[in-house]
C-alpha positions in Angstrom: -65.3 6.6 -0.8 -64.5 5.8 -4.6 -62.1 3.3 -6.0 -59.9 6.4 -7.6 -60.0 8.3 -4.0 -58.6 4.9 -2.2 -56.2 4.5 -4.7 -54.8 8.1 -4.4 -54.6 7.6 -0.6 -52.8 4.4 -0.9 -50.2 6.2 -3.4 -50.0 9.0 -0.7 -49.1 6.5 2.3 -46.5 4.5 0.0 -44.8 7.8 -0.9 -45.0 8.9 2.7 -43.2 5.6 4.0 -40.8 5.7 1.4 -39.9 9.1 1.9 -39.4 8.8 5.7 -37.2 5.8 5.0 -35.4 7.6 2.8 -34.6 10.5 5.4 -34.0 7.9 8.2 -31.5 6.2 5.9 -30.1 9.8 5.2 -30.0 10.8 8.7 -27.7 7.8 9.6 -25.3 7.5 6.5 -21.7 7.1 8.0 -19.2 9.2 6.7 -15.4 8.8 7.5 -12.9 11.8 7.2 -9.2 10.2 6.2 -6.3 12.0 6.3 -2.8 11.2 4.8 0.2 13.0 3.9 2.2 12.8 0.9 4.1 9.8 0.9 4.9 7.8 -2.4 4.3 5.1 -3.4 1.7 5.0 -0.6 -0.2 8.3 -0.9 -0.1 10.9 -3.2 -2.5 13.9 -4.2 -2.0 14.8 -7.8 -2.4 18.3 -9.1 -6.0 17.8 -9.6 -6.4 17.2 -6.0 -7.2 13.3 -6.5 -6.0 11.3 -4.0 -4.2 8.0 -5.1 -1.3 5.7 -4.2 -1.3 2.0 -2.7 -2.4 2.7 0.6 -5.3 4.8 -0.5 -6.5 2.1 -2.6 -6.2 -0.5 0.0 -8.1 1.7 2.7 -10.7 2.0 0.2 -11.3 -1.6 -0.3 -11.0 -1.8 3.7 -14.0 0.9 3.9 -16.0 -0.7 1.3 -16.2 -3.9 3.6 -17.0 -1.5 6.4 -19.8 -0.5 4.2 -19.0 2.9 4.3 -19.7 4.7 1.2 -18.8 8.2 2.2 -15.3 8.5 2.7 -13.3 11.8 2.0 -9.6 11.5 1.6 -8.0 14.9 2.8 -4.2 15.7 2.4 -2.4 17.7 4.9 1.5 18.0 5.9 2.0 15.7 9.1 2.5 18.1 11.8 -1.1 19.3 10.8 -2.6 16.1 10.5 -1.9 14.9 14.2 -3.3 18.1 15.5 -6.3 17.9 13.7 -6.5 13.8 15.1 -6.2 15.3 18.2 -8.5 18.0 18.1 -11.3 15.4 16.6 -11.4 17.2 13.5 -10.1 14.1 11.4 -11.1 10.8 11.9 -8.3 8.3 11.0 -4.9 8.6 9.4 -4.1 6.1 6.9 -0.5 5.2 8.3 1.9 6.1 11.6 4.4 4.8 13.4 3.5 4.1 16.7 5.4 6.0 19.8 4.4 6.4 23.5 3.2 10.0 23.0 1.1 9.1 20.1 -0.4 5.9 21.9 -1.4 8.3 24.7 -3.5 10.6 22.3 -4.7 8.1 19.8 -6.4 4.8 19.0 -4.1 2.6 16.9 -5.1 -0.7 15.5 -4.0 -3.6 17.0 -2.5 -4.7 13.4 -0.1 -2.8 11.5 -0.8 -2.2 7.8 2.6 -2.9 6.8 6.4 -3.0 8.5 9.4 -1.5 6.8 12.8 -1.0 7.5 14.2 2.4 8.9 17.0 3.6 6.6 19.5 6.4 5.9 20.4 7.9 2.3 23.8 9.0 1.8 25.8 10.3 -1.1 27.3 7.4 -3.3 30.8 8.7 -2.5 30.2 8.8 1.1 32.8 6.5 3.0 30.3 5.2 5.5 29.1 1.8 4.1 27.1 0.4 7.0 25.3 1.6 10.3 26.2 -0.5 13.4 25.9 1.8 16.1 25.3 5.9 17.0 28.8 6.6 16.8 28.9 6.1 12.9 26.3 8.8 12.8 27.7 11.5 14.7 30.0 12.9 12.3 26.9 13.4 9.8 24.5 16.1 9.6 21.1 14.5 8.8 17.8 15.6 7.8 14.6 14.0 9.1 10.7 14.5 9.1 9.8 17.5 11.3 7.0 15.3 13.9 8.0 12.3 12.0 8.8 9.0 14.2 12.9 9.4 15.1 15.0 6.3 15.7 16.5 5.9 19.0 20.1 5.9 17.4 19.2 9.8 16.6 18.5 10.7 19.9 21.9 11.4 21.1 22.6 14.9 22.2 25.4 15.1 20.2 23.7 14.7 16.7 23.7 17.0 14.4 20.1 17.1 13.2 18.4 19.0 10.6 14.4 19.3 10.4 12.3 19.2 6.8 8.8 20.5 6.6 6.0 20.5 4.3 4.9 18.1 1.7 7.1 15.7 -0.7 9.7 15.3 2.3 11.2 12.1 0.9 11.9 14.1 -2.4 13.4 17.1 -0.3 15.6 15.2 1.7 17.1 13.0 -1.1 17.7 16.3 -3.2 19.6 17.9 -0.1 21.8 14.7 0.0 22.5 15.0 -3.5 23.2 18.6 -3.4 25.6 18.1 -0.5 23.3 20.4 1.9 23.1 17.5 4.4 25.3 14.4 4.6 22.3 11.8 5.1 18.5 11.8 5.2 16.7 9.4 7.5 13.5 7.8 6.9 11.7 4.9 8.8 10.2 3.6 5.4 12.6 1.7 3.2 9.9 1.7 0.6 9.4 5.4 0.4 12.9 6.0 0.3 13.7 3.3 -2.5 10.8 4.7 -4.7 12.1 8.0 -4.3 15.8 7.2 -5.7 14.4 4.9 -8.6 11.4 7.4 -9.6 14.3 10.5 -9.6 16.9 8.1 -11.2 19.4 8.7 -8.4 20.7 5.4 -8.0 24.2 6.0 -9.2 24.2 9.2 -6.9 22.5 7.8 -3.6 23.2 4.7 -1.0 20.8 3.7 1.4 21.9 2.0 4.4 19.6 0.2 6.9 19.5 0.9 10.3 20.6 -1.5 13.2 17.0 -1.8 14.3 14.0 -4.1 13.6 11.6 -3.2 10.8 9.0 -0.4 12.1 5.5 -1.2 12.1 2.7 1.5 10.5 -0.7 1.5 11.5 -3.9 3.1 10.6 -4.8 5.7 13.7 -8.1 6.8 14.8 -9.0 10.0 17.0 -10.4 8.9 20.5 -14.0 9.4 19.6 -13.9 8.2 16.0 -12.0 4.9 17.5 -14.9 4.2 19.8 -17.1 4.1 16.8 -15.1 2.3 13.7 -12.2 0.7 15.3 -13.5 -2.5 15.9 -15.0 -2.5 12.6 -11.9 -1.3 10.7 -9.8 -4.1 12.7 -12.2 -6.5 11.1 -12.2 -5.4 7.8 -8.7 -4.9 7.6 -7.7 -8.5 8.9 -10.0 -9.9 6.1 -8.2 -7.6 3.5 -5.3 -8.7 4.8 -6.1 -12.4 4.4 -6.9 -11.7 0.6 -3.6 -9.8 0.1 -1.3 -8.5 2.7 -0.3 -4.9 1.8 3.3 -5.3 1.1 1.8 -7.8 -1.7 -0.8 -5.3 -2.4 1.9 -2.3 -2.9 4.1 -4.5 -5.0 1.5 -5.4 -7.2 0.3 -1.6 -7.7 4.1 -0.7 -8.6 4.3 -3.2 -11.1 1.0 -1.6 -12.5 2.6 1.6 -13.0 
């Protein structure tokens, strides 16, 4: 066999091996479908469809640590996200508060992403200046997020609750309080409510009252099948990321850069 033929066959062998390796790597490339709902400053989808916000950027750093390059961020209203997660059509939702019902359906990380104080926004002219028990809330018509976490203090059968749906729920809730359509708007995350009041320049029209209960933890939550594959690695990457910069510190830094 001539030298030129041997070189040609060698090149074919190298190309064949390289092609097989590329096919094998492509066949085993990991992808992750990450769901989020509209919750400034944590997670937002802009007019062009691009996801951003402090929690989005933080989770990107976590998935980078996991070595996952194919990460798709998908926004839906909260009720649809929960349904898709239950149906295994979504791998993970960035942040959710834990409840017994959710814990039975999904796989929560052991470590929360962050914790926040549950609060209620009322008009600045409202005579209520503090909340000490459920009795303080009974005279009020209170708005809250459909399928969102609900404080035990709002489970009173005599409580007048109004459900808000869709995206931009915090913005809607605050606007309804200012307009007098509801007396108060409950939200389990003071960061989000403070951000909306400041963004809308409503500091003189709205006051925010803390609920008389501990801070609420928010977790990244996987579907059952995705949790079997990703949860342990996500936990490890989350721990490393929080050691470098806890989410609250990262959030403050992101807001300072706005």
